C-alpha positions in Angstrom: 107.5 102.2 87.0 108.5 98.2 88.9 108.1 97.6 92.5 111.9 98.1 93.2 111.6 102.1 92.2 108.4 102.6 94.0 109.8 100.5 96.9 113.6 103.0 96.3 111.0 106.1 96.1 109.2 105.4 99.2 112.3 104.7 101.7 113.4 108.0 100.1 110.7 109.6 100.9 110.1 107.9 104.8 114.1 107.6 105.2 114.0 104.3 106.1 114.5 100.3 105.6 111.2 99.5 103.9 112.9 95.8 102.4 110.6 93.6 105.2 107.2 96.0 103.9 107.8 95.3 100.4 108.9 91.3 101.0 106.0 90.9 103.4 102.9 92.3 101.1 104.5 92.3 97.2 106.5 89.3 97.8 104.8 86.4 99.5 101.3 84.6 98.8 98.9 85.0 99.9 97.5 86.6 103.5 97.5 86.9 107.1 94.7 85.3 109.9 94.0 86.3 112.8 92.4 84.8 115.6 91.3 87.2 119.0 90.6 85.6 122.4 90.0 88.3 125.3 89.0 87.6 128.9 87.7 91.0 130.9 88.6 91.2 134.8 86.9 93.9 137.2 89.9 95.5 138.6 87.5 98.2 141.2 85.5 100.6 138.8 87.5 99.9 136.0 87.8 96.4 134.0 90.7 95.1 132.6 90.7 93.5 128.8 93.5 91.1 128.3 94.1 89.1 124.8 95.8 87.8 122.6 96.3 87.8 119.1 97.4 85.1 116.8 98.7 84.4 113.6 97.7 81.7 111.6 99.9 81.1 109.3 103.0 82.9 108.4 103.5 85.8 110.8 102.8 89.4 109.0 104.3 92.3 110.7 101.3 95.0 111.6 99.9 97.9 113.4 96.2 96.3 114.2 93.1 98.6 116.1 91.1 96.9 118.3 88.0 98.2 119.3 86.4 97.7 122.3 82.1 98.6 122.5 79.6 98.8 124.9 76.4 100.7 123.7 76.4 103.2 121.4 80.3 103.9 122.2 83.7 102.7 121.3 87.3 102.8 122.8 90.0 102.1 119.4 93.4 101.4 120.2 96.6 100.1 118.7 98.3 97.1 118.9 101.4 96.4 117.1 101.8 92.5 116.1 104.7 91.2 114.4 105.4 87.9 116.3 102.7 84.5 116.3 101.4 85.1 119.8 101.0 88.6 120.9 99.5 89.8 123.9 98.1 93.0 124.6 95.5 94.4 128.4 93.7 97.0 128.4 92.4 99.3 131.6 88.5 100.5 130.0 86.0 102.2 132.4 83.3 99.9 131.0 83.0 96.4 130.9 82.3 95.9 126.7 80.1 93.9 124.9 82.4 93.3 122.0 86.1 93.4 121.1 86.5 93.7 117.9 90.1 92.9 115.9 90.0 95.3 112.8 86.7 96.7 112.6 86.9 99.4 109.7 89.3 95.8 107.4 92.2 98.0 107.3 93.9 94.9 107.3 94.1 93.0 104.6 93.4 89.4 106.2 91.9 86.3 105.6 88.2 86.6 107.8 85.7 83.4 107.9 82.7 86.6 107.1 80.6 83.7 105.2 80.8 81.0 107.9 77.2 81.1 109.7 75.6 82.1 106.7 73.5 80.2 105.1 74.7 79.6 101.8 77.5 81.8 102.0 79.6 78.0 99.5 76.7 78.4 96.8 76.7 82.5 96.2 80.5 82.2 95.9 80.6 79.0 93.8 77.7 80.9 91.2 80.4 84.3 91.4 82.9 82.4 90.4 81.2 79.9 87.9 80.1 83.5 86.2 83.1 85.0 86.3 84.8 82.6 83.8 86.6 80.2 86.4 86.0 76.8 87.0 84.3 76.2 89.8 86.8 74.1 90.9 88.3 76.8 92.4 85.5 76.8 95.5 84.0 73.5 95.6 85.2 71.3 98.2 86.4 73.9 100.5 85.2 73.1 104.1 82.0 75.7 104.7 84.6 76.6 108.3 87.7 77.3 105.8 85.8 79.0 102.9 87.5 82.3 103.8 87.2 85.7 101.7 89.8 88.3 101.0 88.5 92.2 102.2 90.2 93.8 98.5 88.9 93.0 95.4 90.3 91.8 93.2 89.5 91.7 89.3 90.3 88.4 88.0 93.3 88.4 85.3 93.2 87.6 81.4 95.6 84.7 82.5 96.4 82.6 85.2 99.6 82.7 86.0 101.1 79.0 88.5 103.9 82.1 90.2 100.6 84.9 91.3 97.7 83.3 93.2 95.1 86.2 92.3 95.5 85.2 89.1 93.2 82.5 90.7 90.9 84.2 92.7 88.7 85.7 90.2 86.1 88.2 91.2 83.0 89.7 89.4 83.3 93.1 88.5 81.6 95.6 90.5 78.0 96.1 89.3 77.4 92.1 88.9 76.4 91.8 92.2 74.1 93.8 94.2 77.0 93.6 97.0 81.3 93.6 96.4 81.1 89.6 96.4 84.7 88.0 98.0 84.6 85.2 96.1 85.8 82.3 98.1 90.4 81.2 97.9 91.5 78.0 95.7 92.4 75.7 98.3 95.9 75.8 97.1 96.8 78.9 99.1 98.8 78.9 101.8 96.9 77.0 104.6 93.7 76.5 103.5 
């Protein structure tokens, strides 16, 4: 079964056109990258959180969860995103200590996970070298742009210039203490 057949089956089952979904997730290089900014304002006994979500590179169509955290409590709201900039406003019964974008990592996306962790560049370079790729896939990438994909990408037998995942090998699970996400080569869009 090819991608076109898969799409046809999904469309038949769901009763709607999914061309946008398959174009976005199967035929586009890279992954979305989001930046969340928020401002919290008192509104009587409630708190209004005004937020903006910016897509840094290509614009993707997603529904994202935004978590508002106070101590051990959390409220989650969904925001539909389909533009470069998406604004939202939420009234809460508490002032949140943190506002988190996609806290459960349900969206395949770029994240700056290792930006502040010491030794992250070396860990990624060692993992790439162990996987058989050349260390140049991570060297020269500024630490602030050493982003990760939350999906585990497996190395392919041969690299293909048309498939960017071929250039992003990850050691098999079990080789490292955790599932290590490896830096993507500087040839990726917006990197």
